[in-house]
C-alpha positions in Angstrom: 12.7 42.4 -34.6 14.9 44.0 -31.9 17.4 42.1 -29.9 15.2 42.6 -26.8 11.9 41.5 -28.3 9.9 38.9 -26.3 10.6 35.3 -27.0 8.3 32.3 -27.7 9.1 28.7 -27.1 7.1 25.8 -28.6 7.5 22.2 -27.5 6.2 19.0 -29.2 5.5 16.2 -26.8 4.9 16.4 -23.1 7.0 13.5 -21.7 9.8 13.6 -19.1 12.4 15.3 -21.4 10.1 18.0 -22.6 8.6 18.7 -19.1 11.7 18.2 -17.1 14.3 19.7 -19.5 13.3 21.6 -22.6 10.3 23.4 -21.4 11.6 23.7 -17.7 14.8 25.3 -18.9 12.9 27.6 -21.2 10.8 28.6 -18.2 13.7 28.8 -15.9 15.6 31.0 -18.2 13.2 33.9 -17.8 13.8 34.8 -21.5 10.4 33.7 -22.8 7.0 35.4 -22.4 5.1 32.6 -24.1 5.5 28.9 -23.5 3.5 26.5 -25.8 3.4 22.7 -25.7 1.9 20.4 -28.4 0.5 17.1 -27.1 -1.8 14.7 -28.8 -3.0 12.9 -25.7 -6.4 14.6 -24.9 -6.3 13.7 -21.3 -2.9 15.3 -20.8 -4.1 18.5 -22.6 -7.2 18.6 -20.4 -5.1 18.0 -17.1 -2.9 20.9 -18.0 -5.8 23.2 -18.8 -7.6 22.4 -15.6 -4.3 23.3 -13.8 -4.3 26.6 -15.7 -1.1 25.8 -17.5 1.0 24.9 -14.5 2.7 21.6 -13.7 5.3 20.2 -11.2 8.5 18.2 -11.7 10.5 16.3 -9.1 14.2 16.8 -9.3 16.5 14.1 -8.1 19.8 15.4 -6.5 22.5 13.2 -4.9 21.0 13.8 -1.5 17.4 14.7 -1.9 14.3 15.3 -4.1 13.0 18.7 -4.6 10.0 20.0 -6.5 9.9 22.8 -9.1 7.0 24.3 -10.8 6.5 25.5 -14.3 3.6 28.1 -14.9 1.5 29.7 -17.7 2.2 27.2 -20.5 -0.4 26.9 -23.4 -1.2 23.2 -24.0 -2.5 22.6 -27.5 -3.6 19.5 -29.5 -2.4 19.7 -33.1 -5.1 17.2 -34.0 -7.8 19.6 -33.1 -8.1 22.3 -35.9 -8.5 25.4 -33.6 -5.5 24.3 -31.6 -3.5 23.6 -34.7 -4.1 27.0 -35.9 -2.8 28.5 -32.7 0.1 26.2 -32.8 1.1 27.2 -36.3 0.7 30.9 -35.3 3.0 30.2 -32.2 5.7 28.7 -34.4 5.6 31.9 -36.7 6.6 33.9 -33.7 8.9 31.4 -32.0 12.6 31.6 -31.4 12.9 28.0 -30.1 11.1 24.7 -30.8 11.9 21.5 -29.0 10.8 18.1 -30.1 10.8 15.4 -27.6 8.4 12.7 -28.9 8.7 8.9 -28.6 10.9 8.5 -31.8 11.7 10.0 -35.1 9.1 7.6 -36.6 6.6 10.1 -35.3 7.8 13.1 -37.1 5.5 12.5 -40.2 2.1 11.1 -40.5 -0.9 11.5 -42.9 -2.6 13.7 -40.4 -3.0 17.4 -40.8 -1.5 17.7 -37.4 1.7 15.8 -38.3 4.7 17.5 -36.7 6.5 18.0 -39.9 3.5 19.6 -41.6 2.7 21.9 -38.7 6.3 23.0 -38.6 6.3 23.8 -42.4 3.1 25.7 -42.0 4.6 27.8 -39.2 7.8 28.4 -41.1 5.8 29.6 -44.1 3.8 32.1 -41.8 7.1 33.2 -40.2 8.7 34.0 -43.7 5.7 35.9 -44.8 5.7 38.0 -41.6 9.5 38.3 -41.4 9.3 36.6 -38.1 12.2 35.8 -35.8 14.9 33.2 -36.7 14.4 30.0 -35.0 16.2 26.9 -33.8 14.6 23.5 -33.5 16.2 21.2 -30.7 15.5 17.5 -31.7 15.6 15.4 -28.6 14.7 11.9 -30.0 17.9 10.2 -29.2 19.0 9.7 -32.7 22.2 11.1 -34.1 20.6 12.4 -37.2 17.3 13.5 -36.0 17.9 17.1 -37.0 18.7 16.2 -40.6 15.7 13.8 -40.8 13.3 16.3 -39.5 14.6 19.1 -41.8 14.2 16.9 -44.9 10.6 16.1 -43.9 9.7 19.6 -43.4 11.5 20.5 -46.6 9.3 18.1 -48.4 6.1 19.7 -47.0 7.0 23.2 -48.2 6.0 24.5 -51.7 8.9 24.8 -54.2 8.5 28.5 -54.6 8.7 29.4 -50.9 10.8 26.6 -49.7 14.3 28.3 -49.4 12.9 31.5 -47.9 11.0 29.5 -45.1 14.1 27.3 -44.4 16.4 30.4 -44.2 14.5 31.3 -40.9 15.4 28.1 -39.1 18.2 25.8 -38.0 17.6 22.2 -37.0 20.0 21.0 -34.2 20.9 17.7 -33.0 21.3 17.2 -29.2 23.3 15.0 -26.8 21.1 14.6 -23.8 22.7 12.8 -20.9 20.1 13.7 -18.4 18.2 10.6 -16.9 14.5 11.1 -16.4 11.2 9.3 -16.4 7.5 9.3 -15.8 6.4 7.5 -12.7 3.0 6.2 -13.9 1.6 5.0 -10.6 2.7 6.5 -7.1 1.8 3.4 -5.2 5.2 2.5 -3.8 6.1 4.2 -0.5 9.1 6.3 -2.0 6.9 7.3 -5.0 4.2 8.6 -2.7 6.5 11.4 -1.7 6.6 12.7 -5.2 4.5 15.4 -6.3 2.1 14.6 -9.1 2.6 16.6 -12.3 -0.8 18.3 -11.8 -3.0 18.0 -8.6 -5.1 14.9 -8.5 -3.0 13.0 -11.0 -1.3 9.7 -10.2 1.4 10.3 -12.6 4.7 12.1 -11.7 7.8 13.4 -13.5 11.1 12.6 -11.8 14.4 13.9 -13.5 17.8 14.3 -12.2 19.4 17.6 -11.7 22.0 17.2 -14.4 21.4 19.7 -17.2 24.6 19.9 -19.3 23.1 19.4 -22.7 25.2 19.5 -25.9 23.8 20.9 -29.2 24.9 21.4 -32.7 26.7 24.8 -33.5 24.0 27.3 -34.4 25.0 29.1 -37.7 22.9 31.8 -39.3 24.5 34.1 -42.0 24.9 37.7 -40.9 22.0 39.8 -42.3 22.4 43.5 -42.7 20.2 45.4 -40.3 19.4 42.2 -38.2 20.7 41.7 -34.7 22.6 38.5 -34.0 20.6 35.5 -33.2 19.8 35.4 -29.5 19.3 31.9 -28.0 16.8 32.0 -25.1 17.9 28.8 -23.5 21.6 29.7 -22.7 22.4 26.7 -20.5 22.9 24.4 -23.5 26.4 24.1 -24.9 27.2 24.3 -28.6 29.7 22.0 -30.3 31.1 22.2 -33.7 31.0 18.4 -34.2 28.5 16.4 -32.0 29.4 12.9 -33.3 32.3 12.2 -30.8 29.9 13.2 -27.9 27.1 11.2 -29.4 29.4 8.2 -29.5 30.5 8.9 -25.8 26.9 8.9 -24.8 25.9 5.7 -26.8 29.0 3.6 -26.3 29.8 5.0 -22.8 26.8 6.2 -20.8 24.1 4.1 -22.5 26.3 1.0 -22.8 27.4 0.9 -19.1 23.8 1.8 -18.0 22.5 -1.2 -20.1 25.3 -3.4 -18.8 24.5 -2.7 -15.2 20.7 -3.3 -15.7 21.2 -6.7 -17.6 23.5 -8.0 -14.8 21.1 -6.6 -12.2 18.2 -8.6 -13.9 20.5 -11.7 -13.6 21.0 -11.1 -10.0 17.3 -10.4 -9.3 17.5 -7.0 -8.0 14.7 -4.5 -8.9 16.4 -0.9 -8.5 19.5 0.4 -10.2 20.6 1.8 -6.9 20.9 -1.7 -5.5 23.9 -2.3 -7.8 25.9 -0.3 -5.3 25.4 -2.9 -2.8 26.6 -6.0 -4.8 30.1 -6.9 -4.0 32.5 -6.0 -6.9 29.8 -5.0 -9.4 30.5 -1.2 -9.4 34.2 -2.1 -10.0 33.1 -4.3 -13.0 31.1 -1.5 -14.5 33.8 1.0 -14.0 36.4 -1.2 -15.7 33.9 -1.7 -18.7 33.4 2.1 -18.8 37.1 2.8 -18.7 38.9 -0.1 -20.3 36.5 -0.9 -23.1 34.3 2.2 -23.9 36.8 4.7 -22.7 40.0 3.3 -24.2 38.2 2.8 -27.5 36.8 6.3 -27.6 39.9 7.9 -26.5 41.8 6.1 -29.3 39.3 7.3 -31.8 38.8 10.9 -30.7 41.9 11.9 -28.9 42.5 15.6 -29.2 38.9 16.5 -29.9 38.0 17.5 -26.4 39.3 17.2 -22.9 36.6 14.4 -22.4 38.7 12.1 -24.7 41.7 11.7 -22.4 42.3 9.2 -19.5 41.6 11.8 -16.8 38.5 13.3 -18.6 37.0 9.9 -19.3 37.6 8.7 -15.9 35.8 11.9 -14.5 33.0 11.2 -16.9 32.7 7.6 -15.9 32.7 8.2 -12.2 30.1 10.9 -12.4 27.9 8.8 -14.5 28.2 5.7 -12.4 27.2 7.7 -9.4 24.3 9.3 -11.1 23.0 6.0 -12.7 22.7 4.5 -9.2 21.2 7.5 -7.4 18.7 6.1 -5.1 16.7 9.4 -5.3 16.2 8.8 -9.1 14.2 5.6 -8.2 15.2 4.0 -11.5 14.3 0.3 -12.1 16.3 -2.4 -13.6 13.2 -3.3 -15.5 13.0 0.2 -17.2 16.7 0.3 -18.1 16.7 -3.3 -19.3 13.5 -3.0 -21.5 13.7 -3.4 -25.3 16.5 -5.9 -25.1 16.1 -6.9 -28.7 16.6 -3.3 -29.8 19.5 -2.8 -27.6 21.2 -5.9 -29.1 21.1 -4.3 -32.6 24.4 -4.1 -34.7 24.9 -0.4 -34.0 23.2 0.0 -30.6 24.8 0.3 -27.2 26.0 -3.2 -26.4 27.0 -4.7 -29.9 28.0 -1.3 -31.1 30.3 -0.7 -28.3 31.8 -4.1 -28.7 32.4 -3.4 -32.4 34.0 -0.1 -31.6 36.4 -1.7 -29.1 37.4 -4.4 -31.7 38.1 -1.8 -34.3 40.4 0.0 -31.8 42.2 -3.2 -31.0 40.4 -3.9 -27.7 38.7 -7.1 -26.6 35.3 -6.2 -25.1 34.9 -9.1 -22.8 32.8 -7.2 -20.3 30.2 -5.8 -22.7 30.2 -9.4 -24.3 28.9 -10.6 -20.8 26.3 -7.7 -20.9 25.2 -8.7 -24.4 24.9 -12.4 -23.2 22.8 -11.3 -20.3 20.5 -9.2 -22.6 20.0 -12.4 -24.9 18.7 -14.0 -21.7 15.8 -11.5 -21.6 15.4 -11.5 -25.4 15.1 -15.4 -25.6 15.4 -17.0 -22.3 14.8 -20.5 -23.7 17.6 -20.4 -26.1 19.9 -18.9 -23.5 19.3 -21.6 -21.0 19.3 -24.5 -23.4 22.8 -23.4 -24.6 21.7 -23.4 -28.2 23.6 -21.1 -30.7 22.7 -17.5 -30.3 23.0 -16.9 -34.1 19.4 -17.5 -34.8 18.5 -14.8 -32.3 21.2 -12.2 -33.2 21.8 -12.5 -36.9 18.3 -11.4 -37.9 18.6 -8.4 -35.7 21.9 -7.6 -37.3 20.9 -8.2 -40.9 19.4 -4.7 -41.6 23.0 -3.3 -41.1 24.5 -5.9 -43.6 27.5 -6.7 -41.3 30.6 -8.0 -42.6 30.5 -11.9 -42.1 33.9 -12.0 -40.4 33.1 -9.3 -38.0 29.7 -10.9 -37.4 31.2 -14.2 -36.4 33.8 -12.6 -34.3 31.0 -10.6 -32.3 28.8 -13.7 -32.0 31.8 -15.8 -30.6 32.4 -13.2 -27.9 28.7 -13.1 -27.0 28.7 -16.9 -26.7 31.9 -16.7 -24.5 30.0 -14.0 -22.4 27.1 -16.5 -21.8 29.7 -19.2 -20.6 31.2 -16.7 -18.2 27.7 -15.8 -16.9 27.0 -19.4 -16.1 30.4 -19.9 -14.4 29.7 -16.8 -12.4 26.3 -18.1 -11.4 27.7 -21.5 -10.6 30.4 -19.9 -8.4 27.6 -18.1 -6.3 28.2 -14.6 -7.9 31.6 -13.6 -6.5 33.0 -10.2 -7.3 32.7 -10.2 -11.1 35.8 -8.2 -12.1 38.0 -10.4 -10.0 36.2 -13.5 -11.2 36.8 -12.8 -15.0 40.3 -11.7 -14.5 41.1 -14.9 -12.7 39.9 -16.8 -15.7 
């Protein structure tokens, strides 16, 4: 292929990240002459076909919402044989694939249309045709998604053609700090102002304008006579080592976001934007972001990037706190606070942040309050009764086989967090940062 050959993009899944980020940026780049999306929900496929491959997203800026359109996409259902054949053929000619499905658990299934199997078939055809080299952006919010998908694809390739097929592809992890969602029903007054994703639908995509997405470094060996690999979506930023940035997202962005939502749930507010109006709450979230997340991450990753410095992390935190509570994003406390049990896992955003802080010599008293507030959603009866939280938390932590001493230390902090929440409630919810510092 010549370096100016037309490019093809293939996306798996048609949720907010695919529609509002991956596919949208591929379209906006102007580099692709073919845009394909694979989706297993028949109604979505039919809606896109009726709209002649066009859809609309709503983009939340700090001061407004604007609409943007994407055109001429080809919607295909991998569970339908004729569509699957077209999808495999598209992968054979693709430069970019983006996966944005509900979780890595959906990478493989017994179905002929399983994502890993379709990718393997496409790579075999690409290899046979000497098709273009390709990258796969994995956007499933898992720090080893790329490696997991690559291994599944590897297992679906025949022994004698495996290495030739895999030489044409690189699987990339991503750090996606873009907040987005599907508004399933435009019944509220503000949601009625949103454009549906296709005419006549009651569903709308609402995404923030932020698009600074980090990806793994792309490394293809130099091949005689071949042009350098050309990435069509140029807005994404490559990093040699994504792990520090993945930790900044999970233990900074995700942790502070969840902390705000669980405190909002205790206060009875419905919108994340309402947190701005609660006296002292944003100061508390900022202190958690800087003094617990930030100090721990800076101690661990100092020198890796300007982000991991006091000034860099303060800028990161202030930007995110503003974006998390953007009223134009219409984000709900209920959405951010959902899956409380999962978010209390040993390595997830609340307890994981507490553990990192403890490892770095920091007492995470603010995230302990957030974890306690999450237990009130996971098991309200136990929280209110004052019973030990161990029967709730220890089974959640067991799959990670935690050190018993560390487990007891974290449990003790969460129990203390519950005590602080009760004191705060009894005091009438005064400014929280001042309240906990006063003892």
